[in-house]
C-alpha positions as CSV (number, residue, x, y, z in Angstrom):
1,M,8.6,-71.8,-53.3
2,S,8.2,-68.7,-51.2
3,W,6.9,-65.4,-52.4
4,K,6.7,-61.9,-51.1
5,N,3.5,-59.9,-51.0
6,L,4.7,-56.5,-52.2
7,K,1.4,-54.8,-51.3
8,Q,1.6,-55.7,-47.6
9,T,3.0,-52.9,-45.5
10,T,5.4,-53.5,-42.6
11,L,4.6,-52.7,-39.0
12,V,6.7,-49.6,-39.2
13,D,4.9,-48.4,-42.4
14,A,1.5,-49.1,-40.8
15,M,2.4,-47.0,-37.7
16,F,3.1,-43.9,-39.9
17,I,0.1,-44.2,-42.2
18,E,-2.7,-41.9,-41.3
19,H,-6.0,-43.8,-40.9
20,D,-9.5,-42.3,-40.7
21,A,-10.2,-44.7,-37.8
22,L,-7.3,-43.1,-35.8
23,K,-8.8,-39.7,-36.3
24,E,-12.2,-40.9,-35.1
25,L,-10.6,-42.4,-32.0
26,D,-9.0,-39.0,-31.3
27,D,-12.4,-37.4,-31.5
28,V,-13.8,-39.9,-29.0
29,H,-10.8,-39.4,-26.7
30,E,-11.6,-35.7,-26.6
31,L,-15.2,-36.4,-25.5
32,I,-14.4,-38.6,-22.6
33,D,-13.8,-37.1,-19.2
34,W,-10.9,-39.3,-18.2
35,S,-10.5,-37.8,-14.7
36,R,-14.0,-39.2,-13.7
37,I,-13.1,-42.6,-15.0
38,E,-9.8,-42.5,-13.1
39,N,-11.6,-41.7,-9.9
40,L,-14.0,-44.6,-10.4
41,L,-11.1,-47.0,-11.0
42,A,-8.7,-45.7,-8.4
43,A,-10.2,-48.0,-5.7
44,L,-9.5,-51.2,-7.6
45,H,-5.9,-51.3,-6.3
46,A,-6.4,-49.4,-3.1
47,S,-6.4,-52.5,-1.0
48,T,-3.5,-52.8,1.5
49,R,-3.7,-56.6,1.5
50,G,-1.7,-58.7,-0.9
51,Q,1.2,-57.8,-3.2
52,K,1.5,-54.4,-4.9
53,A,0.2,-54.2,-8.4
């Protein structure tokens, strides 16, 4: 016999619930200088050989 867990949220419900972990990730995001990281990673796909990424 099947049963439904009424305490389990759906994916849509989980996307709209505020989590402390998400707020912490926002704080970390503000601390990172993403332009420096982009400059470091830009050369990864700069090769003219092979197929385009």
